[in-house]
C-alpha positions in Angstrom: 89.2 169.3 73.1 85.5 168.6 72.6 84.8 165.4 71.0 83.7 165.9 67.3 84.1 164.2 63.9 86.2 166.1 61.9 86.1 166.9 57.7 86.2 164.3 56.1 89.8 163.2 54.6 93.3 163.1 54.9 95.2 166.2 52.7 98.6 166.9 51.7 99.4 170.8 50.8 102.2 172.8 50.5 102.4 174.7 52.9 104.6 176.1 56.1 102.2 178.3 58.3 104.5 177.8 61.2 107.5 179.2 59.2 104.9 182.0 57.9 103.6 182.6 61.8 106.8 182.7 63.2 108.9 184.7 60.8 106.5 187.8 61.8 106.2 186.5 65.6 109.0 185.2 67.2 112.5 186.1 66.1 112.7 189.4 66.9 112.8 187.9 70.6 115.8 186.9 70.2 117.6 188.6 73.2 116.0 187.9 76.9 115.2 191.6 77.5 113.0 192.0 74.3 109.8 191.0 73.3 108.3 189.9 69.6 104.9 190.7 68.2 102.0 190.9 70.6 99.2 191.6 67.6 98.0 190.5 64.3 100.8 189.0 61.9 100.3 190.8 58.6 97.8 189.3 56.0 99.5 187.1 53.7 99.2 187.8 50.0 97.1 185.2 48.8 97.3 183.8 44.9 95.2 185.4 42.1 93.5 181.7 42.0 92.9 181.3 45.8 89.6 181.4 47.1 89.6 183.2 50.3 87.1 184.6 52.7 85.9 187.8 52.9 85.9 188.7 56.5 89.0 189.1 58.6 91.9 188.0 58.7 90.8 184.3 59.8 87.4 184.6 59.8 84.7 182.9 58.3 81.6 185.0 58.3 77.9 184.4 59.1 76.9 184.8 55.4 79.7 182.5 54.1 78.2 180.0 56.8 74.5 180.7 55.8 72.9 178.0 54.0 71.6 178.8 50.6 70.4 176.2 48.1 71.0 173.6 50.4 74.6 174.7 50.4 77.4 177.2 52.2 79.7 178.9 50.5 82.3 177.5 53.2 81.8 174.1 52.5 83.7 174.1 49.1 86.5 175.4 51.4 89.2 178.3 51.1 92.9 178.5 50.2 95.8 181.3 50.1 99.0 179.7 49.4 97.6 175.9 49.5 97.8 173.7 46.4 96.2 170.4 46.9 98.7 167.5 46.1 96.3 164.3 47.1 94.1 163.4 49.5 92.6 160.5 51.3 88.8 160.7 51.8 88.0 157.1 53.5 85.0 157.5 56.3 86.2 160.3 57.6 88.7 161.5 60.4 88.1 162.0 63.9 89.4 164.0 66.8 93.3 164.2 66.1 95.8 166.8 68.0 98.5 167.1 65.0 99.4 164.4 62.3 101.5 161.4 63.5 103.5 159.6 61.3 106.9 157.8 60.8 108.7 157.4 57.6 106.4 157.1 54.5 103.3 156.6 56.8 100.8 158.6 58.5 98.0 157.8 60.9 94.2 159.0 61.4 92.0 158.3 64.2 88.1 157.4 63.1 84.6 158.1 64.8 84.9 154.3 66.0 80.9 154.5 64.2 79.2 151.4 64.4 78.3 151.6 60.7 81.8 152.0 59.8 83.2 149.5 57.1 86.9 150.2 58.0 86.8 151.1 61.9 90.1 151.7 63.7 92.9 153.8 63.2 94.0 154.0 59.1 97.3 153.4 58.1 98.0 155.6 55.2 100.9 155.4 52.9 101.8 158.5 51.9 105.0 157.7 49.7 102.9 158.9 46.4 102.1 162.5 47.9 99.5 162.6 44.5 98.2 159.2 45.6 98.0 158.3 49.5 96.1 155.0 49.6 95.1 152.9 53.2 97.0 150.1 54.0 95.7 148.6 57.5 93.4 149.3 59.9 94.2 149.1 63.8 90.9 147.5 65.1 92.5 144.9 66.9 92.6 147.1 70.6 90.6 149.3 72.1 92.6 152.2 72.1 93.1 151.0 68.1 89.1 151.7 67.6 88.7 154.6 70.4 91.8 157.0 70.7 90.9 160.7 71.1 93.8 163.0 70.9 96.6 160.7 71.8 97.9 159.1 68.5 101.6 159.7 69.1 105.0 158.8 67.5 108.4 158.2 68.9 109.8 158.8 66.1 113.4 157.8 68.2 111.7 154.3 68.9 109.3 153.8 66.0 106.4 153.3 68.5 103.3 154.3 68.0 101.0 154.9 71.4 97.3 155.0 71.8 95.2 155.3 75.0 91.6 154.1 74.6 89.2 157.3 75.1 86.9 157.3 78.3 88.9 154.0 79.1 91.2 151.7 80.4 93.2 150.3 77.3 96.3 151.6 76.2 98.4 149.9 73.3 101.8 150.2 71.8 102.4 149.0 68.0 106.0 148.7 66.5 106.4 150.5 63.3 110.3 149.8 62.6 109.6 146.5 60.4 106.9 147.9 58.8 105.1 151.4 58.8 102.1 150.4 56.5 101.4 147.4 58.8 102.2 148.1 62.4 103.0 145.4 64.4 101.0 145.3 67.7 103.7 145.5 70.8 101.3 145.5 74.1 97.8 146.2 75.0 97.3 146.9 78.8 94.5 147.7 81.1 95.6 150.6 82.8 93.1 151.1 86.1 91.0 153.9 86.3 92.4 155.7 83.1 90.0 158.1 81.0 92.7 158.8 78.1 91.8 162.0 76.3 95.3 163.3 75.3 99.0 162.2 76.3 102.3 161.9 74.9 105.5 160.4 75.0 109.1 161.2 76.8 111.7 162.0 74.6 113.5 159.0 74.6 110.3 156.6 74.3 110.8 154.9 77.1 107.7 156.5 79.2 104.1 157.5 77.7 102.1 160.0 80.0 98.3 159.5 79.7 96.6 163.3 79.9 93.3 162.6 81.3 90.2 164.7 80.9 88.6 164.8 83.9 86.3 168.1 85.6 86.6 169.4 89.1 89.2 169.6 91.4 92.0 166.5 91.0 92.8 164.4 88.6 95.2 161.6 87.7 97.7 161.0 85.0 98.4 157.1 84.2 102.1 156.4 83.7 103.3 153.6 81.8 106.7 152.2 81.2 107.1 151.4 77.8 111.0 150.4 78.0 110.4 147.0 76.8 107.5 148.1 74.3 106.5 144.3 73.9 105.7 144.2 77.6 104.9 147.5 78.5 103.7 148.2 82.0 101.3 150.2 84.3 104.0 152.2 86.6 101.7 154.6 88.4 98.6 156.9 88.2 100.0 160.2 90.0 97.2 162.1 91.4 97.4 166.0 91.5 96.1 168.0 94.3 97.1 171.3 92.8 98.2 172.5 89.4 99.5 170.5 86.4 96.7 168.4 85.7 97.9 168.3 81.6 95.7 168.4 78.9 98.4 167.9 76.4 102.3 167.6 77.1 105.2 167.1 76.1 109.0 166.7 77.6 112.5 168.1 77.4 115.3 166.0 76.0 116.4 164.2 78.9 112.9 163.6 80.1 113.0 165.4 83.1 110.9 168.4 82.5 107.4 167.9 81.4 105.2 171.1 79.7 101.7 170.3 80.5 99.2 172.6 78.6 96.9 172.9 81.6 93.3 173.7 80.7 90.6 176.4 82.4 88.4 178.7 81.9 89.0 182.9 82.7 86.4 183.5 85.3 85.0 180.1 86.0 85.0 178.5 89.2 87.0 175.3 89.7 84.7 172.9 89.9 83.0 173.5 86.6 86.1 174.4 84.8 88.1 171.9 83.5 91.4 171.8 85.8 91.6 175.2 86.9 93.8 178.6 85.7 94.5 178.1 81.9 98.5 178.3 80.9 101.5 176.5 81.3 102.9 174.2 84.2 106.6 173.0 84.6 106.7 169.8 86.0 110.0 167.9 87.4 109.3 164.4 86.4 112.6 163.3 87.0 111.9 160.5 89.3 109.7 158.9 86.8 112.5 159.3 83.9 115.2 157.5 86.5 112.3 155.2 88.0 113.3 156.2 91.0 111.3 154.5 94.2 108.0 156.4 95.7 108.7 159.0 92.8 107.1 162.3 93.2 105.8 165.2 90.5 106.8 168.3 91.3 106.0 171.4 90.2 109.1 174.0 88.7 106.9 176.9 87.4 103.4 178.2 86.5 102.5 180.5 83.7 98.2 181.4 83.3 96.8 183.7 81.0 93.2 184.9 81.6 92.3 186.4 77.9 92.0 182.6 76.6 90.6 179.0 77.3 91.5 175.4 77.3 95.5 175.5 76.7 96.3 172.1 75.0 99.8 171.7 73.6 103.1 173.1 74.5 105.3 172.4 71.6 109.2 172.9 72.6 112.0 174.1 70.0 115.4 176.1 70.5 116.1 179.3 68.3 119.6 181.4 68.8 120.7 179.9 72.2 116.9 179.9 74.1 114.7 177.7 74.6 110.6 178.2 73.5 107.3 176.6 73.7 104.7 177.0 71.2 101.4 177.0 73.0 97.6 176.5 72.0 94.4 177.0 73.1 91.0 175.7 72.0 88.8 178.5 72.8 89.4 182.3 73.6 87.7 184.8 76.2 84.8 184.1 74.9 84.1 180.9 76.9 84.8 182.3 80.1 81.9 183.7 82.4 79.6 186.2 80.3 80.6 185.0 77.2 81.8 187.1 74.3 80.2 190.2 75.2 81.9 190.0 78.7 85.4 189.0 77.0 85.0 192.3 74.6 84.4 194.6 77.8 87.7 192.8 79.4 89.6 193.3 76.3 90.2 189.9 76.0 90.7 187.7 72.8 87.7 186.4 71.6 89.4 183.5 69.9 92.1 180.8 71.3 95.8 181.7 69.7 99.0 180.5 70.2 102.0 182.0 72.8 105.6 182.0 72.6 106.8 181.5 75.6 110.5 181.6 76.4 111.8 179.0 79.0 115.2 179.2 79.2 114.9 180.2 82.7 112.2 177.1 83.4 111.6 179.3 86.8 110.4 182.2 85.3 108.6 181.3 81.7 107.3 184.3 80.2 105.6 185.3 76.9 107.6 186.9 74.5 105.4 187.0 71.4 101.7 186.5 70.6 100.8 184.5 67.5 97.7 186.4 66.1 95.4 187.2 63.3 92.8 189.8 63.4 90.3 187.7 64.1 92.4 187.2 67.8 92.7 191.2 68.2 90.9 192.1 71.3 90.3 195.6 69.4 88.1 193.3 67.2 86.3 191.5 69.3 83.2 194.1 69.2 82.8 193.0 65.6 81.9 189.6 66.6 78.8 190.7 68.3 76.8 191.1 65.6 77.6 187.8 63.9 75.2 185.0 64.3 76.8 182.7 66.8 79.1 179.3 65.6 78.2 175.8 66.4 80.4 172.4 66.2 78.8 170.7 63.0 79.0 166.9 62.5 79.4 165.9 59.2 78.0 162.7 57.5 77.8 161.8 53.9 
């Protein structure tokens, strides 16, 4: 994900978005020979007092983004079946891929701005959801001051892992005694590391740092956290082909890695982040069992060409089968020729999630596409007349 400051605040809302989407998109995929929805899910029925966008499902129109009398309609926010329970505003949130939490605590990265009064990852007590409050700031390590999208908690061991954005520091914090005041367990220098994303093996004994290198090649630093108070760099795995992860997850026994490999449709490898966009399943058994001269092997690949910059691969199980939920940052408009070319080839203009059946890991396959109306290729041309969207940095 491009580095940018996010909107201010940590917000708690009463919503089950994933359940809403999956209820329409997934469970028709209960058999191996059946697929689920490959188009937009039904529109939600919003409450009478909700504030909603006027365009397609999932769209904020150029009119809603236009500045009128110093303000835009969209900056007031929209909600559909969402109820604000409480919020912590602080000094703003920074790039973070999903919430990091343990027990009654949440962890939120900040911008690493020299003018901040409280730099570092914010520790937030959410035991009273109507009044979340900060209890500590992780400013004692370079990783705590400047992580990117790699703030990850291993629930099994109560450990928080952080990798320094574009830097060599990796830090582990122990959350078990007091999640409101994490204890620094290890802070180490990882050779040639340039932290971007990353994640834990399920057992919490290994942390994999996902890089953000462009062009052919790329490394994945691997950290041994068997003893969190003596974390050790194991090796930097160098990829010579596919498999380079943006974000990643593992199976329960830690022998398989599900790598979201980012790329853009129609972009030469030297200009794309890592190559083809999609899923690469890797055998990381040698790492998990700490074998000498460890090797990482490709089990299978599943690429798609209507999106770009694959990120998370989130495992789950349903009715005896194994699945992943994928996420992509951008749609076909990020490829060669932009939005017009994406529409012409029938691609989705914006990134969406796939449901991927990995019951047979040697043959992963998409069984459902979780789309809103903005993702439907049939609606792609409607965006050609809209003013382009831009990333906005929000400051007070």
